[in-house]
PDB file with SEQRES, HELIX, SHEET and CRYST1 records, atoms N, CA, C and O in Angstrom:
SEQRES   1 A   65  MET GLY ARG LYS LYS ASP ILE GLN GLN VAL GLU VAL VAL          
SEQRES   2 A   65  ALA ARG GLU PHE ASN MET THR PRO GLU GLU ARG ARG ASP          
SEQRES   3 A   65  PHE GLY ASP PHE LEU GLU ALA GLU LYS LEU SER ASP HIS          
SEQRES   4 A   65  SER GLY THR LYS ASN ASP ARG GLY ASP PHE THR TYR GLU          
SEQRES   5 A   65  GLU LEU ARG GLN LYS ALA ARG GLU PHE LEU GLY LEU SER          
HELIX    1 AA1 GLY A    2  GLU A   16  1                                  15    
HELIX    2 AA2 PRO A   21  LEU A   36  1                                  16    
HELIX    3 AA3 TYR A   51  LEU A   62  1                                  12    
CRYST1    1.000    1.000    1.000  90.00  90.00  90.00 P 1           1          
ATOM      1  N   MET A   1      -9.661 -30.918  89.404  1.00  0.00           N  
ATOM      2  CA  MET A   1     -10.245 -31.592  90.563  1.00  0.00           C  
ATOM      3  C   MET A   1      -9.159 -32.058  91.536  1.00  0.00           C  
ATOM      4  O   MET A   1      -9.411 -32.146  92.737  1.00  0.00           O  
ATOM      5  N   GLY A   2      -7.969 -32.354  91.042  1.00  0.00           N  
ATOM      6  CA  GLY A   2      -6.891 -32.827  91.901  1.00  0.00           C  
ATOM      7  C   GLY A   2      -6.456 -31.798  92.937  1.00  0.00           C  
ATOM      8  O   GLY A   2      -6.103 -32.159  94.060  1.00  0.00           O  
ATOM      9  N   ARG A   3      -6.480 -30.519  92.569  1.00  0.00           N  
ATOM     10  CA  ARG A   3      -6.067 -29.472  93.517  1.00  0.00           C  
ATOM     11  C   ARG A   3      -6.964 -29.458  94.743  1.00  0.00           C  
ATOM     12  O   ARG A   3      -6.484 -29.288  95.864  1.00  0.00           O  
ATOM     13  N   LYS A   4      -8.258 -29.635  94.538  1.00  0.00           N  
ATOM     14  CA  LYS A   4      -9.174 -29.590  95.674  1.00  0.00           C  
ATOM     15  C   LYS A   4      -8.876 -30.723  96.657  1.00  0.00           C  
ATOM     16  O   LYS A   4      -8.916 -30.516  97.870  1.00  0.00           O  
ATOM     17  N   LYS A   5      -8.582 -31.908  96.147  1.00  0.00           N  
ATOM     18  CA  LYS A   5      -8.261 -33.036  97.023  1.00  0.00           C  
ATOM     19  C   LYS A   5      -6.981 -32.753  97.808  1.00  0.00           C  
ATOM     20  O   LYS A   5      -6.884 -33.109  98.982  1.00  0.00           O  
ATOM     21  N   ASP A   6      -5.994 -32.113  97.165  1.00  0.00           N  
ATOM     22  CA  ASP A   6      -4.755 -31.765  97.858  1.00  0.00           C  
ATOM     23  C   ASP A   6      -5.031 -30.802  99.007  1.00  0.00           C  
ATOM     24  O   ASP A   6      -4.496 -30.963 100.104  1.00  0.00           O  
ATOM     25  N   ILE A   7      -5.865 -29.805  98.749  1.00  0.00           N  
ATOM     26  CA  ILE A   7      -6.211 -28.828  99.790  1.00  0.00           C  
ATOM     27  C   ILE A   7      -6.962 -29.522 100.920  1.00  0.00           C  
ATOM     28  O   ILE A   7      -6.746 -29.211 102.092  1.00  0.00           O  
ATOM     29  N   GLN A   8      -7.840 -30.456 100.576  1.00  0.00           N  
ATOM     30  CA  GLN A   8      -8.579 -31.190 101.605  1.00  0.00           C  
ATOM     31  C   GLN A   8      -7.614 -31.968 102.500  1.00  0.00           C  
ATOM     32  O   GLN A   8      -7.807 -32.030 103.714  1.00  0.00           O  
ATOM     33  N   GLN A   9      -6.584 -32.558 101.908  1.00  0.00           N  
ATOM     34  CA  GLN A   9      -5.613 -33.294 102.724  1.00  0.00           C  
ATOM     35  C   GLN A   9      -4.868 -32.352 103.668  1.00  0.00           C  
ATOM     36  O   GLN A   9      -4.608 -32.703 104.819  1.00  0.00           O  
ATOM     37  N   VAL A  10      -4.527 -31.163 103.188  1.00  0.00           N  
ATOM     38  CA  VAL A  10      -3.866 -30.177 104.045  1.00  0.00           C  
ATOM     39  C   VAL A  10      -4.792 -29.811 105.201  1.00  0.00           C  
ATOM     40  O   VAL A  10      -4.343 -29.691 106.342  1.00  0.00           O  
ATOM     41  N   GLU A  11      -6.077 -29.634 104.913  1.00  0.00           N  
ATOM     42  CA  GLU A  11      -7.062 -29.315 105.955  1.00  0.00           C  
ATOM     43  C   GLU A  11      -7.141 -30.428 106.994  1.00  0.00           C  
ATOM     44  O   GLU A  11      -7.191 -30.157 108.193  1.00  0.00           O  
ATOM     45  N   VAL A  12      -7.152 -31.669 106.542  1.00  0.00           N  
ATOM     46  CA  VAL A  12      -7.223 -32.810 107.467  1.00  0.00           C  
ATOM     47  C   VAL A  12      -5.997 -32.827 108.377  1.00  0.00           C  
ATOM     48  O   VAL A  12      -6.118 -33.032 109.585  1.00  0.00           O  
ATOM     49  N   VAL A  13      -4.830 -32.614 107.801  1.00  0.00           N  
ATOM     50  CA  VAL A  13      -3.599 -32.619 108.600  1.00  0.00           C  
ATOM     51  C   VAL A  13      -3.603 -31.446 109.578  1.00  0.00           C  
ATOM     52  O   VAL A  13      -3.188 -31.596 110.728  1.00  0.00           O  
ATOM     53  N   ALA A  14      -4.065 -30.288 109.131  1.00  0.00           N  
ATOM     54  CA  ALA A  14      -4.134 -29.119 110.021  1.00  0.00           C  
ATOM     55  C   ALA A  14      -5.041 -29.405 111.217  1.00  0.00           C  
ATOM     56  O   ALA A  14      -4.718 -29.041 112.347  1.00  0.00           O  
ATOM     57  N   ARG A  15      -6.168 -30.054 110.966  1.00  0.00           N  
ATOM     58  CA  ARG A  15      -7.068 -30.409 112.083  1.00  0.00           C  
ATOM     59  C   ARG A  15      -6.424 -31.447 112.997  1.00  0.00           C  
ATOM     60  O   ARG A  15      -6.536 -31.364 114.220  1.00  0.00           O  
ATOM     61  N   GLU A  16      -5.751 -32.421 112.394  1.00  0.00           N  
ATOM     62  CA  GLU A  16      -5.086 -33.466 113.178  1.00  0.00           C  
ATOM     63  C   GLU A  16      -4.069 -32.861 114.149  1.00  0.00           C  
ATOM     64  O   GLU A  16      -3.906 -33.350 115.267  1.00  0.00           O  
ATOM     65  N   PHE A  17      -3.390 -31.800 113.719  1.00  0.00           N  
ATOM     66  CA  PHE A  17      -2.382 -31.153 114.548  1.00  0.00           C  
ATOM     67  C   PHE A  17      -2.939 -29.936 115.295  1.00  0.00           C  
ATOM     68  O   PHE A  17      -2.180 -29.134 115.838  1.00  0.00           O  
ATOM     69  N   ASN A  18      -4.258 -29.809 115.317  1.00  0.00           N  
ATOM     70  CA  ASN A  18      -4.942 -28.743 116.067  1.00  0.00           C  
ATOM     71  C   ASN A  18      -4.420 -27.347 115.738  1.00  0.00           C  
ATOM     72  O   ASN A  18      -4.215 -26.527 116.633  1.00  0.00           O  
ATOM     73  N   MET A  19      -4.208 -27.085 114.462  1.00  0.00           N  
ATOM     74  CA  MET A  19      -3.736 -25.761 114.044  1.00  0.00           C  
ATOM     75  C   MET A  19      -4.863 -24.744 114.121  1.00  0.00           C  
ATOM     76  O   MET A  19      -6.017 -25.042 113.812  1.00  0.00           O  
ATOM     77  N   THR A  20      -4.510 -23.558 114.531  1.00  0.00           N  
ATOM     78  CA  THR A  20      -5.467 -22.446 114.517  1.00  0.00           C  
ATOM     79  C   THR A  20      -5.660 -22.028 113.049  1.00  0.00           C  
ATOM     80  O   THR A  20      -4.869 -22.420 112.191  1.00  0.00           O  
ATOM     81  N   PRO A  21      -6.696 -21.241 112.757  1.00  0.00           N  
ATOM     82  CA  PRO A  21      -6.872 -20.760 111.372  1.00  0.00           C  
ATOM     83  C   PRO A  21      -5.633 -20.014 110.851  1.00  0.00           C  
ATOM     84  O   PRO A  21      -5.259 -20.161 109.687  1.00  0.00           O  
ATOM     85  N   GLU A  22      -5.013 -19.226 111.705  1.00  0.00           N  
ATOM     86  CA  GLU A  22      -3.799 -18.504 111.291  1.00  0.00           C  
ATOM     87  C   GLU A  22      -2.658 -19.470 111.009  1.00  0.00           C  
ATOM     88  O   GLU A  22      -1.947 -19.318 110.016  1.00  0.00           O  
ATOM     89  N   GLU A  23      -2.475 -20.466 111.877  1.00  0.00           N  
ATOM     90  CA  GLU A  23      -1.430 -21.463 111.648  1.00  0.00           C  
ATOM     91  C   GLU A  23      -1.699 -22.229 110.356  1.00  0.00           C  
ATOM     92  O   GLU A  23      -0.767 -22.549 109.618  1.00  0.00           O  
ATOM     93  N   ARG A  24      -2.969 -22.523 110.080  1.00  0.00           N  
ATOM     94  CA  ARG A  24      -3.317 -23.246 108.847  1.00  0.00           C  
ATOM     95  C   ARG A  24      -2.904 -22.434 107.625  1.00  0.00           C  
ATOM     96  O   ARG A  24      -2.330 -22.984 106.685  1.00  0.00           O  
ATOM     97  N   ARG A  25      -3.186 -21.145 107.626  1.00  0.00           N  
ATOM     98  CA  ARG A  25      -2.784 -20.290 106.496  1.00  0.00           C  
ATOM     99  C   ARG A  25      -1.268 -20.256 106.377  1.00  0.00           C  
ATOM    100  O   ARG A  25      -0.725 -20.374 105.278  1.00  0.00           O  
ATOM    101  N   ASP A  26      -0.589 -20.095 107.499  1.00  0.00           N  
ATOM    102  CA  ASP A  26       0.875 -20.066 107.491  1.00  0.00           C  
ATOM    103  C   ASP A  26       1.454 -21.410 107.049  1.00  0.00           C  
ATOM    104  O   ASP A  26       2.485 -21.452 106.379  1.00  0.00           O  
ATOM    105  N   PHE A  27       0.798 -22.498 107.420  1.00  0.00           N  
ATOM    106  CA  PHE A  27       1.233 -23.834 107.007  1.00  0.00           C  
ATOM    107  C   PHE A  27       1.143 -23.960 105.486  1.00  0.00           C  
ATOM    108  O   PHE A  27       2.039 -24.521 104.856  1.00  0.00           O  
ATOM    109  N   GLY A  28       0.079 -23.446 104.902  1.00  0.00           N  
ATOM    110  CA  GLY A  28      -0.048 -23.458 103.447  1.00  0.00           C  
ATOM    111  C   GLY A  28       1.071 -22.675 102.785  1.00  0.00           C  
ATOM    112  O   GLY A  28       1.630 -23.116 101.781  1.00  0.00           O  
ATOM    113  N   ASP A  29       1.401 -21.520 103.338  1.00  0.00           N  
ATOM    114  CA  ASP A  29       2.521 -20.720 102.818  1.00  0.00           C  
ATOM    115  C   ASP A  29       3.838 -21.478 102.971  1.00  0.00           C  
ATOM    116  O   ASP A  29       4.684 -21.460 102.077  1.00  0.00           O  
ATOM    117  N   PHE A  30       4.000 -22.145 104.115  1.00  0.00           N  
ATOM    118  CA  PHE A  30       5.195 -22.950 104.373  1.00  0.00           C  
ATOM    119  C   PHE A  30       5.334 -24.052 103.322  1.00  0.00           C  
ATOM    120  O   PHE A  30       6.427 -24.282 102.806  1.00  0.00           O  
ATOM    121  N   LEU A  31       4.233 -24.729 103.005  1.00  0.00           N  
ATOM    122  CA  LEU A  31       4.278 -25.799 102.012  1.00  0.00           C  
ATOM    123  C   LEU A  31       4.671 -25.266 100.640  1.00  0.00           C  
ATOM    124  O   LEU A  31       5.472 -25.882  99.936  1.00  0.00           O  
ATOM    125  N   GLU A  32       4.115 -24.133 100.263  1.00  0.00           N  
ATOM    126  CA  GLU A  32       4.461 -23.538  98.971  1.00  0.00           C  
ATOM    127  C   GLU A  32       5.929 -23.135  98.940  1.00  0.00           C  
ATOM    128  O   GLU A  32       6.599 -23.322  97.924  1.00  0.00           O  
ATOM    129  N   ALA A  33       6.433 -22.586 100.034  1.00  0.00           N  
ATOM    130  CA  ALA A  33       7.848 -22.205 100.104  1.00  0.00           C  
ATOM    131  C   ALA A  33       8.740 -23.451 100.010  1.00  0.00           C  
ATOM    132  O   ALA A  33       9.796 -23.416  99.378  1.00  0.00           O  
ATOM    133  N   GLU A  34       8.315 -24.536 100.636  1.00  0.00           N  
ATOM    134  CA  GLU A  34       9.075 -25.787 100.562  1.00  0.00           C  
ATOM    135  C   GLU A  34       9.170 -26.264  99.117  1.00  0.00           C  
ATOM    136  O   GLU A  34      10.236 -26.689  98.672  1.00  0.00           O  
ATOM    137  N   LYS A  35       8.073 -26.197  98.392  1.00  0.00           N  
ATOM    138  CA  LYS A  35       8.080 -26.611  96.983  1.00  0.00           C  
ATOM    139  C   LYS A  35       9.046 -25.760  96.174  1.00  0.00           C  
ATOM    140  O   LYS A  35       9.783 -26.281  95.337  1.00  0.00           O  
ATOM    141  N   LEU A  36       9.046 -24.461  96.419  1.00  0.00           N  
ATOM    142  CA  LEU A  36       9.905 -23.551  95.664  1.00  0.00           C  
ATOM    143  C   LEU A  36      11.382 -23.720  96.003  1.00  0.00           C  
ATOM    144  O   LEU A  36      12.247 -23.391  95.192  1.00  0.00           O  
ATOM    145  N   SER A  37      11.673 -24.231  97.194  1.00  0.00           N  
ATOM    146  CA  SER A  37      13.071 -24.389  97.605  1.00  0.00           C  
ATOM    147  C   SER A  37      13.563 -25.827  97.420  1.00  0.00           C  
ATOM    148  O   SER A  37      14.465 -26.286  98.120  1.00  0.00           O  
ATOM    149  N   ASP A  38      12.957 -26.517  96.473  1.00  0.00           N  
ATOM    150  CA  ASP A  38      13.357 -27.894  96.130  1.00  0.00           C  
ATOM    151  C   ASP A  38      13.182 -28.892  97.266  1.00  0.00           C  
ATOM    152  O   ASP A  38      13.894 -29.894  97.327  1.00  0.00           O  
ATOM    153  N   HIS A  39      12.256 -28.632  98.150  1.00  0.00           N  
ATOM    154  CA  HIS A  39      11.879 -29.601  99.184  1.00  0.00           C  
ATOM    155  C   HIS A  39      10.465 -30.080  98.901  1.00  0.00           C  
ATOM    156  O   HIS A  39       9.646 -30.201  99.812  1.00  0.00           O  
ATOM    157  N   SER A  40      10.186 -30.349  97.637  1.00  0.00           N  
ATOM    158  CA  SER A  40       8.827 -30.697  97.231  1.00  0.00           C  
ATOM    159  C   SER A  40       8.513 -32.153  97.549  1.00  0.00           C  
ATOM    160  O   SER A  40       9.389 -32.946  97.895  1.00  0.00           O  
ATOM    161  N   GLY A  41       7.236 -32.470  97.418  1.00  0.00           N  
ATOM    162  CA  GLY A  41       6.765 -33.811  97.707  1.00  0.00           C  
ATOM    163  C   GLY A  41       6.917 -34.742  96.524  1.00  0.00           C  
ATOM    164  O   GLY A  41       7.351 -34.345  95.443  1.00  0.00           O  
ATOM    165  N   THR A  42       6.551 -35.988  96.755  1.00  0.00           N  
ATOM    166  CA  THR A  42       6.729 -37.031  95.742  1.00  0.00           C  
ATOM    167  C   THR A  42       5.413 -37.510  95.144  1.00  0.00           C  
ATOM    168  O   THR A  42       5.394 -38.487  94.396  1.00  0.00           O  
ATOM    169  N   LYS A  43       4.316 -36.837  95.464  1.00  0.00           N  
ATOM    170  CA  LYS A  43       2.998 -37.315  95.038  1.00  0.00           C  
ATOM    171  C   LYS A  43       2.795 -37.236  93.527  1.00  0.00           C  
ATOM    172  O   LYS A  43       2.176 -38.122  92.938  1.00  0.00           O  
ATOM    173  N   ASN A  44       3.319 -36.167  92.889  1.00  0.00           N  
ATOM    174  CA  ASN A  44       3.105 -35.982  91.454  1.00  0.00           C  
ATOM    175  C   ASN A  44       4.148 -35.034  90.881  1.00  0.00           C  
ATOM    176  O   ASN A  44       5.067 -34.604  91.578  1.00  0.00           O  
ATOM    177  N   ASP A  45       3.991 -34.716  89.595  1.00  0.00           N  
ATOM    178  CA  ASP A  45       4.943 -33.833  88.901  1.00  0.00           C  
ATOM    179  C   ASP A  45       4.945 -32.412  89.449  1.00  0.00           C  
ATOM    180  O   ASP A  45       5.940 -31.702  89.303  1.00  0.00           O  
ATOM    181  N   ARG A  46       3.857 -31.984  90.073  1.00  0.00           N  
ATOM    182  CA  ARG A  46       3.771 -30.622  90.622  1.00  0.00           C  
ATOM    183  C   ARG A  46       4.518 -30.498  91.943  1.00  0.00           C  
ATOM    184  O   ARG A  46       4.714 -29.391  92.446  1.00  0.00           O  
ATOM    185  N   GLY A  47       4.933 -31.619  92.502  1.00  0.00           N  
ATOM    186  CA  GLY A  47       5.655 -31.580  93.775  1.00  0.00           C  
ATOM    187  C   GLY A  47       4.746 -31.582  94.977  1.00  0.00           C  
ATOM    188  O   GLY A  47       5.166 -31.227  96.078  1.00  0.00           O  
ATOM    189  N   ASP A  48       3.492 -31.983  94.777  1.00  0.00           N  
ATOM    190  CA  ASP A  48       2.576 -32.065  95.906  1.00  0.00           C  
ATOM    191  C   ASP A  48       3.051 -33.144  96.872  1.00  0.00           C  
ATOM    192  O   ASP A  48       3.802 -34.049  96.508  1.00  0.00           O  
ATOM    193  N   PHE A  49       2.594 -33.022  98.100  1.00  0.00           N  
ATOM    194  CA  PHE A  49       3.027 -33.923  99.155  1.00  0.00           C  
ATOM    195  C   PHE A  49       2.030 -35.056  99.375  1.00  0.00           C  
ATOM    196  O   PHE A  49       0.819 -34.858  99.276  1.00  0.00           O  
ATOM    197  N   THR A  50       2.552 -36.247  99.673  1.00  0.00           N  
ATOM    198  CA  THR A  50       1.685 -37.343 100.075  1.00  0.00           C  
ATOM    199  C   THR A  50       1.141 -37.031 101.469  1.00  0.00           C  
ATOM    200  O   THR A  50       1.605 -36.100 102.128  1.00  0.00           O  
ATOM    201  N   TYR A  51       0.172 -37.799 101.907  1.00  0.00           N  
ATOM    202  CA  TYR A  51      -0.406 -37.586 103.235  1.00  0.00           C  
ATOM    203  C   TYR A  51       0.667 -37.697 104.320  1.00  0.00           C  
ATOM    204  O   TYR A  51       0.723 -36.863 105.224  1.00  0.00           O  
ATOM    205  N   GLU A  52       1.508 -38.711 104.235  1.00  0.00           N  
ATOM    206  CA  GLU A  52       2.567 -38.882 105.238  1.00  0.00           C  
ATOM    207  C   GLU A  52       3.577 -37.744 105.170  1.00  0.00           C  
ATOM    208  O   GLU A  52       4.078 -37.293 106.200  1.00  0.00           O  
ATOM    209  N   GLU A  53       3.880 -37.274 103.949  1.00  0.00           N  
ATOM    210  CA  GLU A  53       4.789 -36.131 103.816  1.00  0.00           C  
ATOM    211  C   GLU A  53       4.167 -34.878 104.435  1.00  0.00           C  
ATOM    212  O   GLU A  53       4.865 -34.087 105.070  1.00  0.00           O  
ATOM    213  N   LEU A  54       2.857 -34.696 104.252  1.00  0.00           N  
ATOM    214  CA  LEU A  54       2.172 -33.556 104.867  1.00  0.00           C  
ATOM    215  C   LEU A  54       2.256 -33.624 106.388  1.00  0.00           C  
ATOM    216  O   LEU A  54       2.469 -32.608 107.049  1.00  0.00           O  
ATOM    217  N   ARG A  55       2.092 -34.812 106.933  1.00  0.00           N  
ATOM    218  CA  ARG A  55       2.179 -34.980 108.384  1.00  0.00           C  
ATOM    219  C   ARG A  55       3.593 -34.631 108.871  1.00  0.00           C  
ATOM    220  O   ARG A  55       3.750 -33.989 109.910  1.00  0.00           O  
ATOM    221  N   GLN A  56       4.612 -35.050 108.128  1.00  0.00           N  
ATOM    222  CA  GLN A  56       5.989 -34.722 108.497  1.00  0.00           C  
ATOM    223  C   GLN A  56       6.228 -33.219 108.387  1.00  0.00           C  
ATOM    224  O   GLN A  56       6.869 -32.627 109.256  1.00  0.00           O  
ATOM    225  N   LYS A  57       5.716 -32.600 107.326  1.00  0.00           N  
ATOM    226  CA  LYS A  57       5.876 -31.151 107.144  1.00  0.00           C  
ATOM    227  C   LYS A  57       5.161 -30.400 108.267  1.00  0.00           C  
ATOM    228  O   LYS A  57       5.645 -29.363 108.718  1.00  0.00           O  
ATOM    229  N   ALA A  58       4.022 -30.907 108.721  1.00  0.00           N  
ATOM    230  CA  ALA A  58       3.307 -30.271 109.832  1.00  0.00           C  
ATOM    231  C   ALA A  58       4.155 -30.320 111.098  1.00  0.00           C  
ATOM    232  O   ALA A  58       4.219 -29.344 111.844  1.00  0.00           O  
ATOM    233  N   ARG A  59       4.806 -31.456 111.339  1.00  0.00           N  
ATOM    234  CA  ARG A  59       5.691 -31.567 112.505  1.00  0.00           C  
ATOM    235  C   ARG A  59       6.841 -30.572 112.389  1.00  0.00           C  
ATOM    236  O   ARG A  59       7.191 -29.911 113.367  1.00  0.00           O  
ATOM    237  N   GLU A  60       7.428 -30.462 111.200  1.00  0.00           N  
ATOM    238  CA  GLU A  60       8.516 -29.493 110.997  1.00  0.00           C  
ATOM    239  C   GLU A  60       8.005 -28.078 111.230  1.00  0.00           C  
ATOM    240  O   GLU A  60       8.640 -27.299 111.941  1.00  0.00           O  
ATOM    241  N   PHE A  61       6.866 -27.740 110.637  1.00  0.00           N  
ATOM    242  CA  PHE A  61       6.284 -26.405 110.740  1.00  0.00           C  
ATOM    243  C   PHE A  61       6.015 -26.023 112.191  1.00  0.00           C  
ATOM    244  O   PHE A  61       6.260 -24.888 112.598  1.00  0.00           O  
ATOM    245  N   LEU A  62       5.511 -26.976 112.966  1.00  0.00           N  
ATOM    246  CA  LEU A  62       5.156 -26.719 114.354  1.00  0.00           C  
ATOM    247  C   LEU A  62       6.332 -26.936 115.321  1.00  0.00           C  
ATOM    248  O   LEU A  62       6.188 -26.749 116.529  1.00  0.00           O  
ATOM    249  N   GLY A  63       7.477 -27.325 114.787  1.00  0.00           N  
ATOM    250  CA  GLY A  63       8.644 -27.543 115.642  1.00  0.00           C  
ATOM    251  C   GLY A  63       8.546 -28.796 116.482  1.00  0.00           C  
ATOM    252  O   GLY A  63       9.077 -28.842 117.591  1.00  0.00           O  
ATOM    253  N   LEU A  64       7.873 -29.818 115.969  1.00  0.00           N  
ATOM    254  CA  LEU A  64       7.677 -31.059 116.730  1.00  0.00           C  
ATOM    255  C   LEU A  64       8.595 -32.187 116.287  1.00  0.00           C  
ATOM    256  O   LEU A  64       8.586 -33.262 116.886  1.00  0.00           O  
ATOM    257  N   SER A  65       9.379 -31.958 115.256  1.00  0.00           N  
ATOM    258  CA  SER A  65      10.185 -33.073 114.716  1.00  0.00           C  
ATOM    259  C   SER A  65      11.475 -33.293 115.442  1.00  0.00           C  
ATOM    260  O   SER A  65      12.236 -34.193 115.088  1.00  0.00           O  
TER     261      SER A  65                                                      
END                                                                             
Protein backbone atom coordinates (compact mmCIF):
# COMPACT_ATOMS: atom_id res chain seq x y z
CA MET A 1 0.00 0.00 0.00
CA GLY A 2 2.93 2.36 0.62
CA ARG A 3 3.98 2.36 -3.04
CA LYS A 4 0.62 3.70 -4.15
CA LYS A 5 0.85 6.64 -1.73
CA ASP A 6 4.35 7.43 -3.05
CA ILE A 7 3.06 7.47 -6.63
CA GLN A 8 0.16 9.69 -5.57
CA GLN A 9 2.62 12.19 -4.10
CA VAL A 10 4.58 12.22 -7.37
CA GLU A 11 1.30 12.87 -9.22
CA VAL A 12 0.45 15.77 -6.89
CA VAL A 13 3.87 17.34 -7.41
CA ALA A 14 3.63 16.85 -11.18
CA ARG A 15 0.29 18.68 -11.21
CA GLU A 16 1.66 21.42 -8.95
CA PHE A 17 4.44 22.04 -11.48
CA ASN A 18 2.05 21.76 -14.46
CA MET A 19 3.93 18.85 -16.03
CA THR A 20 2.62 17.40 -19.26
CA PRO A 21 1.91 13.63 -19.30
CA GLU A 22 5.25 13.09 -21.06
CA GLU A 23 7.11 15.21 -18.51
CA ARG A 24 5.41 13.26 -15.71
CA ARG A 25 6.67 9.96 -17.14
CA ASP A 26 10.15 11.40 -17.61
CA PHE A 27 10.04 12.80 -14.06
CA GLY A 28 9.33 9.30 -12.75
CA ASP A 29 12.32 7.97 -14.70
CA PHE A 30 14.42 10.85 -13.35
CA LEU A 31 13.45 9.96 -9.77
CA GLU A 32 14.37 6.31 -10.28
CA ALA A 33 17.71 7.31 -11.80
CA GLU A 34 18.36 9.60 -8.82
CA LYS A 35 17.77 6.69 -6.43
CA LEU A 36 20.16 4.47 -8.38
CA SER A 37 22.88 7.14 -8.40
CA ASP A 38 22.88 7.54 -4.61
CA HIS A 39 20.77 10.70 -4.66
CA SER A 40 17.90 8.94 -2.94
CA GLY A 41 15.38 10.41 -0.55
CA THR A 42 15.17 10.20 3.21
CA LYS A 43 11.57 9.02 3.59
CA ASN A 44 12.36 5.32 4.15
CA ASP A 45 14.81 2.46 3.60
CA ARG A 46 13.87 2.24 -0.10
CA GLY A 47 15.15 5.76 -0.68
CA ASP A 48 11.77 7.26 -1.45
CA PHE A 49 11.50 11.02 -1.36
CA THR A 50 9.58 13.15 1.12
CA TYR A 51 7.06 15.60 -0.30
CA GLU A 52 9.52 18.49 0.03
CA GLU A 53 12.27 16.41 -1.57
CA LEU A 54 9.92 15.63 -4.47
CA ARG A 55 9.24 19.34 -4.92
CA GLN A 56 13.00 20.03 -4.99
CA LYS A 57 13.57 17.18 -7.47
CA ALA A 58 10.80 18.62 -9.67
CA ARG A 59 12.58 21.98 -9.69
CA GLU A 60 15.85 20.24 -10.62
CA PHE A 61 14.12 18.17 -13.33
CA LEU A 62 12.47 21.23 -14.85
CA GLY A 63 15.60 23.39 -14.56
CA LEU A 64 14.01 25.78 -12.06
CA SER A 65 16.47 25.44 -9.19
